[in-house]
C-alpha angles and dihedrals in degrees: 000000000000125000123190124192120191116197117196109198140120121258089251091054091048091049091051092046092052092044096242119154121256106246098170093111090052091048092051092050092049093047090051090051092048091049091051092050092047092050091050091049093048091049090054091051095055113116093235092053091047090049092051091048095051103032100074093055092048094045091049090050091049091051091052091048090050092050091049091049094049093044088063090061097042119101111263095247097053103055114133 
């Protein structure tokens, strides 16, 4: 003997019928938080942002290298 029962209801109706808590507000809050984190991470990965983050250190290093190079050619009494 085989018995089949088809229930036509929405997920919200099934949740209420089974006595499960409504966690939709928690899910929305978590999804908003995840979206914010993903946007922040993606913004940090943009080439322009990476360029701005790394450029100052490299430029400063290049300036120091340039000063050291030119100081080798300067007369011994005029070094700064």
